[in-house]
C-alpha positions in Angstrom: 93.4 83.9 88.2 93.6 81.8 90.6 96.8 82.6 91.1 96.3 86.9 91.8 93.8 85.9 94.4 96.2 84.5 96.0 97.3 87.5 96.6 95.4 89.1 97.7 94.0 86.4 99.6 96.8 86.9 101.5 96.3 90.1 101.7 93.8 89.7 104.1 94.8 87.0 106.6 97.5 83.9 106.2 94.8 81.2 105.6 96.6 77.7 105.1 97.9 76.4 102.3 97.1 79.6 100.1 101.2 80.1 99.6 101.1 76.9 97.2 99.7 78.7 94.5 102.7 81.0 95.0 104.7 77.7 92.9 104.9 77.8 89.4 105.3 73.7 89.6 102.0 73.8 92.0 100.5 75.5 89.1 102.0 73.9 86.5 100.1 70.1 87.6 96.8 71.6 88.8 97.3 73.4 84.8 98.1 69.9 83.5 94.8 68.1 85.1 92.7 70.8 84.5 93.0 70.8 81.0 92.7 66.5 80.9 89.6 66.8 83.0 88.1 69.6 80.3 88.5 67.3 77.7 87.6 64.2 79.1 85.1 65.9 79.4 84.3 68.8 77.0 85.4 66.3 73.8 82.3 64.1 74.2 80.3 67.2 74.0 82.0 69.0 71.1 81.7 65.4 69.3 79.1 64.7 70.0 78.1 68.8 68.1 80.3 68.1 65.6 78.7 64.8 64.5 74.9 66.1 63.6 76.5 69.5 62.6 77.8 66.6 59.9 81.5 68.1 60.1 83.5 65.4 59.5 86.7 65.1 57.2 86.4 65.2 53.5 88.2 62.3 51.9 90.7 63.1 50.0 91.8 61.5 46.8 95.3 60.9 46.7 95.0 58.7 50.3 92.3 56.2 49.1 95.0 53.5 48.3 96.7 54.4 51.8 96.1 52.4 55.1 92.8 52.8 56.3 92.3 56.5 55.0 89.2 55.1 52.9 87.1 54.8 56.1 87.5 57.9 58.4 86.1 60.0 55.8 83.2 61.4 57.5 85.6 61.2 61.0 84.2 64.5 62.7 87.4 67.1 62.5 87.6 70.7 64.1 88.1 68.8 67.8 91.0 71.4 67.4 88.6 73.2 70.0 88.8 70.4 72.9 92.4 71.5 72.2 91.9 75.4 72.1 90.1 75.0 75.1 92.4 73.0 77.3 94.9 74.8 77.2 93.8 78.5 77.5 91.2 77.4 79.8 94.3 76.3 82.6 96.6 78.5 81.6 94.2 81.8 81.9 93.3 79.8 85.7 97.2 79.2 86.9 99.4 81.2 85.3 100.6 84.4 85.9 98.2 86.9 83.7 100.4 90.3 83.6 103.2 88.4 82.9 104.0 89.1 79.4 105.7 85.5 78.0 102.3 84.1 79.2 100.2 87.0 77.0 102.8 86.1 74.2 102.3 82.1 74.3 98.4 82.5 74.8 98.0 85.8 71.5 99.8 82.9 68.7 97.9 79.3 69.9 94.4 81.8 70.2 95.2 83.3 66.7 96.8 80.8 65.2 94.1 79.2 66.0 91.9 81.1 65.1 93.4 80.7 61.8 93.5 76.7 61.5 89.8 77.7 62.5 88.5 79.5 59.7 90.5 77.0 57.7 88.1 74.5 59.1 85.1 76.2 58.8 85.6 76.5 54.9 85.8 73.1 54.6 84.3 70.9 56.5 81.5 73.4 57.0 81.0 75.6 53.4 82.0 72.5 51.8 85.0 75.1 49.9 87.1 72.4 48.7 91.3 73.8 49.6 89.8 75.4 52.4 91.2 79.2 53.7 94.0 80.3 50.1 97.0 78.9 51.1 98.4 82.6 50.7 95.1 84.5 53.3 96.3 81.5 56.0 100.2 83.2 55.3 98.4 86.9 55.9 97.5 85.5 59.2 100.9 83.5 60.4 103.1 86.0 59.5 101.5 89.2 61.4 100.9 86.9 64.4 104.7 86.3 64.1 104.8 89.9 63.4 103.5 91.0 66.4 105.3 88.5 68.6 108.9 90.0 67.4 107.9 93.7 66.9 106.9 93.1 71.2 110.0 92.0 71.7 112.4 94.0 69.8 111.0 97.0 71.2 109.5 96.6 74.2 112.0 94.4 75.5 111.4 95.9 79.1 107.2 94.7 79.6 109.3 91.5 80.1 112.2 92.6 82.7 114.6 95.6 83.2 117.0 92.6 82.0 115.3 91.7 79.5 116.4 94.1 76.4 120.0 92.9 77.3 118.9 89.7 75.7 116.2 89.7 73.5 117.7 89.1 70.0 120.4 86.9 71.8 120.2 83.0 71.0 121.4 80.0 73.2 123.8 78.0 71.0 123.1 74.0 71.9 125.8 72.0 73.3 127.7 75.0 73.1 129.2 76.9 76.7 128.5 80.3 77.5 128.0 80.9 73.5 124.6 82.4 72.1 124.3 84.1 68.9 122.4 87.5 68.1 120.5 87.7 65.5 120.2 92.0 66.0 118.0 93.7 63.0 117.0 90.3 62.5 115.3 88.9 64.9 111.7 90.1 63.5 111.9 88.4 60.5 113.0 85.2 62.5 110.2 84.7 65.1 107.8 84.7 61.4 110.0 82.2 59.8 109.9 80.5 63.5 106.1 80.6 64.1 104.8 79.8 60.7 107.3 77.0 59.4 106.8 75.8 63.2 103.3 75.8 62.6 103.0 74.7 58.9 105.4 71.4 60.2 103.0 70.6 63.2 99.4 71.1 60.5 102.1 68.2 58.3 102.9 66.3 61.1 99.0 65.4 61.0 98.0 63.2 58.9 97.3 59.7 61.3 95.7 58.6 64.3 97.2 60.1 67.2 100.5 60.5 65.6 100.3 64.6 65.6 98.3 65.2 69.7 101.5 62.7 70.4 104.8 64.2 69.5 103.6 67.3 70.3 102.9 66.5 73.7 106.4 65.1 75.0 107.8 67.9 73.1 105.6 70.6 75.1 106.9 68.1 78.1 110.3 69.4 77.3 109.5 72.8 77.1 108.1 72.8 80.4 111.1 72.0 82.3 113.5 73.9 79.9 111.4 77.4 80.6 110.6 75.6 84.7 114.9 75.6 84.4 115.1 79.0 82.2 113.1 81.4 84.7 115.1 79.8 88.0 117.8 81.6 89.1 119.9 78.8 90.5 119.3 75.9 87.4 120.3 78.9 85.3 123.3 79.3 86.8 123.5 75.3 88.0 123.0 74.6 84.5 124.9 77.6 81.9 121.7 78.8 80.0 119.9 82.5 80.7 118.3 82.9 83.2 114.7 84.9 81.9 113.0 86.1 84.9 109.2 85.1 84.8 109.8 82.9 82.1 109.2 79.9 84.3 105.3 80.9 83.5 105.5 79.1 80.9 105.5 76.5 82.3 102.2 75.9 83.3 100.9 76.7 79.8 103.7 74.2 78.9 102.0 71.4 81.4 98.2 72.9 80.3 99.3 71.6 76.1 100.6 68.6 78.2 96.8 67.6 79.8 95.5 68.0 77.1 97.2 66.1 74.4 97.2 63.5 76.9 93.5 64.0 77.2 92.7 64.6 73.8 95.0 61.4 72.4 91.7 60.1 74.5 89.5 60.2 71.5 92.1 60.2 69.0 94.0 57.7 69.3 93.6 54.5 67.1 90.9 54.9 65.3 89.9 58.2 66.1 87.1 60.1 67.0 87.1 63.0 66.3 90.7 64.6 64.2 92.0 68.0 66.0 92.2 70.1 61.7 94.4 72.8 61.3 92.3 74.3 64.5 95.0 72.0 67.0 97.5 71.8 64.1 97.7 74.8 64.2 97.5 76.8 66.9 99.2 73.7 68.7 102.6 74.2 66.1 102.9 78.6 67.0 102.7 77.3 70.6 105.6 75.3 70.0 107.8 77.7 68.2 106.8 80.6 70.5 108.0 78.7 73.7 110.9 77.9 71.9 111.6 81.9 71.3 110.0 82.6 74.5 112.5 80.9 76.0 115.8 81.6 73.0 116.3 78.0 72.1 115.5 78.2 68.4 118.3 76.5 67.5 116.6 73.5 69.0 113.6 73.3 67.6 115.2 71.2 65.0 115.8 68.4 68.1 113.0 68.8 70.5 110.1 68.8 67.3 112.7 66.4 65.0 109.7 64.4 63.9 107.9 67.9 62.7 111.0 69.3 60.7 111.4 65.7 59.2 108.1 65.6 58.1 108.6 68.7 56.5 112.0 68.2 55.1 110.4 65.0 53.7 107.8 67.4 51.6 110.9 69.8 50.5 112.4 67.2 49.2 109.7 65.6 46.8 108.8 68.7 45.4 111.9 69.8 45.0 112.9 67.2 43.7 110.1 66.2 41.4 110.3 69.7 40.5 113.4 69.5 39.2 113.4 65.7 37.1 109.8 66.3 35.8 112.3 69.8 34.5 114.8 68.1 33.3 112.7 64.6 31.9 109.8 65.9 31.4 108.1 63.3 33.4 108.9 64.2 37.6 110.1 61.3 39.7 109.8 60.9 43.9 112.2 59.9 46.2 109.5 58.6 48.3 106.5 56.8 47.7 104.9 59.4 49.1 105.3 62.9 51.4 104.7 63.3 54.3 106.7 61.2 55.6 104.2 58.7 57.6 102.6 58.3 54.5 105.8 57.0 52.9 106.0 53.6 56.4 102.5 53.0 55.6 103.2 52.9 52.0 105.8 50.9 52.5 103.1 48.3 54.2 103.5 50.0 58.0 100.3 50.0 59.8 99.2 53.1 61.7 99.5 52.1 64.7 102.9 50.7 64.1 104.0 54.0 62.7 103.1 56.3 65.5 104.2 54.0 68.2 107.4 54.4 66.8 107.6 57.8 65.3 106.6 58.5 69.8 109.6 55.8 70.5 112.2 58.5 68.0 109.8 61.9 69.5 111.1 61.2 73.4 115.3 59.9 72.4 114.8 63.7 70.9 113.6 65.1 74.2 116.0 63.5 76.0 118.6 64.3 73.8 118.0 67.8 74.1 118.0 67.2 77.3 121.5 66.3 77.6 122.6 69.2 75.3 122.2 71.8 78.7 125.4 69.3 79.8 126.9 67.9 77.1 128.5 71.2 76.1 
């Protein structure tokens, strides 16, 4: 909104400082600050409202003997509403809302936030233990990915005139002048990425501050990449795909970073509120769509390495358990417990130590991600 208002004011006359609104870097910084302030101002009110309505985390029997999880029952959940407000409002205020990159990023975040909200609502308000049935949740994720994939595949001209030539392409990490064309498989790939990433971030949301902190690190990394991708000079210098208009995504990413810092204020150990599926599915979808839009799908296992490891740990644990049960009549486990963070908890690590070390790994992976543009 401010972006369009500034352009309108520029037509009226020469107003000092109005040109600042034309710079992505200025608007990204403003979005991050607004997101942080919204989290800090709105957060306590939403937490208080959740407490009044007795919308608290239900006790999970499988975690009663792990760490301090027995003490977390009753902690307000659905705090993802704070995150959604802190991400979407600054984005709509500071970004070019006519930019198709921004439109799709906002759409995915809002759509998956709605799916997560429905799941949380059924669990904590309607007291349905399993919440939204898994297949219905998948339908929402697939439908969201289908919309995004279809827009990018069938209407690439909505992004920019030259986007048609790269619509189904992606870059290959650590390889110069190498791209990969998904071709007719592009739409299924987009559906898979958005579904997988939203579920991966959801799996990571198991310890105080773990999910929101690692998402913030990933979003900051993607903000830099989005800015470089949309800037002709930097894109040429780094030999990466130039995507005109993609730099507006840096504002969306900055809003996520600001929201992450603000929510972490309340979600750090011991957590005053949990984000629930409302936040984790939305943020997971946001990370996924960002990688799709800036053509860095193959970087997801690195920039989102924590989420990737958490998901793989669950796949390995479940697969091995089923195979050994079929062969020996009794299921066996590779890890003490899955996802991965619970394995370390059962190993005796304190929750805060696990979260801090995962942060360190996330930062290292972010550095590797950025290094991939020069180490080729």
